[in-house]
C-alpha positions in Angstrom: -18.2 27.7 -9.4 -16.0 26.7 -6.5 -18.2 25.3 -3.9 -15.6 23.6 -2.0 -12.1 25.2 -1.1 -9.7 25.2 1.9 -7.9 27.8 3.2 -4.3 28.3 1.6 -5.5 26.4 -1.7 -5.6 22.7 -0.2 -7.7 20.1 -2.0 -10.3 18.9 0.3 -11.3 15.9 -1.9 -7.7 15.0 -3.0 -7.0 11.4 -4.1 -3.9 9.3 -4.2 -3.4 6.4 -6.0 -0.8 3.3 -5.9 0.1 2.2 -9.5 2.3 -1.1 -10.0 3.2 -3.2 -12.8 5.9 -5.5 -14.4 8.0 -5.6 -17.2 10.3 -8.3 -18.1 11.7 -9.3 -14.6 11.4 -5.7 -13.2 8.5 -4.4 -10.9 7.4 -1.0 -10.5 5.6 0.8 -7.9 4.4 4.5 -8.4 2.1 6.7 -6.0 0.3 9.3 -7.7 -0.2 12.4 -5.3 -3.3 14.7 -5.2 -1.1 17.3 -6.5 -0.7 15.1 -9.8 2.9 14.3 -9.1 4.0 10.6 -9.6 6.5 9.2 -7.5 8.7 6.2 -8.0 8.8 4.0 -5.0 9.9 0.4 -3.8 7.7 0.2 -0.6 4.8 2.7 0.5 1.8 2.9 2.5 -1.0 5.3 2.2 -4.1 6.2 4.1 -4.6 6.3 7.8 -1.5 5.8 9.9 0.8 5.9 6.5 3.5 7.8 8.3 4.0 5.2 11.1 3.9 2.5 8.3 6.2 4.3 5.8 8.8 4.6 8.8 8.5 0.9 9.7 8.9 0.1 5.8 12.0 2.5 5.5 13.7 0.4 8.3 12.7 -2.9 7.3 12.4 -3.2 3.4 15.1 -5.1 1.4 14.9 -5.0 -2.5 15.7 -8.7 -2.7 12.7 -9.9 -0.7 10.9 -12.7 -2.1 6.9 -12.6 -2.3 6.3 -14.4 0.9 8.8 -12.3 2.8 7.3 -9.0 1.1 3.9 -10.0 2.1 4.7 -10.9 5.7 6.5 -7.4 6.0 3.3 -5.8 4.8 1.2 -7.7 7.2 3.9 -7.0 10.3 3.6 -3.2 9.3 -0.2 -3.1 9.2 -0.1 -5.1 12.5 2.0 -2.4 14.0 0.0 0.6 13.0 -3.6 -1.0 13.3 -3.0 -3.7 16.1 -5.6 -6.4 16.1 -8.6 -4.3 14.2 -7.3 -6.1 10.9 -9.7 -8.4 8.9 -10.4 -9.2 5.4 -12.7 -6.3 5.1 -10.7 -3.6 6.5 -7.5 -4.9 4.4 -7.3 -5.2 0.6 -4.5 -7.2 -0.8 -3.3 -7.1 -4.4 -0.3 -9.1 -5.7 1.5 -7.8 -8.9 3.0 -10.6 -10.6 4.5 -10.8 -14.3 1.5 -11.8 -16.1 -1.0 -10.3 -13.9 -2.5 -8.3 -11.0 -4.5 -10.5 -8.5 -6.7 -8.8 -5.8 -7.3 -11.6 -3.1 -10.9 -11.9 -1.7 -11.7 -10.9 1.5 -11.6 -14.6 3.2 -8.1 -15.2 1.8 -6.8 -11.8 3.0 -8.2 -13.0 6.7 -6.3 -16.2 6.4 -3.2 -14.3 5.0 -3.3 -11.8 7.8 -3.7 -14.4 10.5 -0.7 -16.3 8.9 1.6 -13.7 8.2 1.2 -11.5 11.2 
């Protein structure tokens, strides 16, 4: 039955997910890890160069950031980790607001990255 297994019981096809939402005027961010653990966070990166990004976020993040400041911080974080390889195709941006979650199209992301970084 087990076709794919790694030494030590590691999961070779683990998936991680970021979940965000809002309730009244509070916003929530959770990271669902491959092990099934759900961790509440204020700022997090996942994927390639996540350690470097998370170190940057730990130093720079403040709980009272406005949306424009938070977006600028995210862009600076990505720019620090990836340099000039960022485009509207390689980066996805989603904005969690009280009434909706809006995923930005690649053209808008490219414009935002140029503006913010």
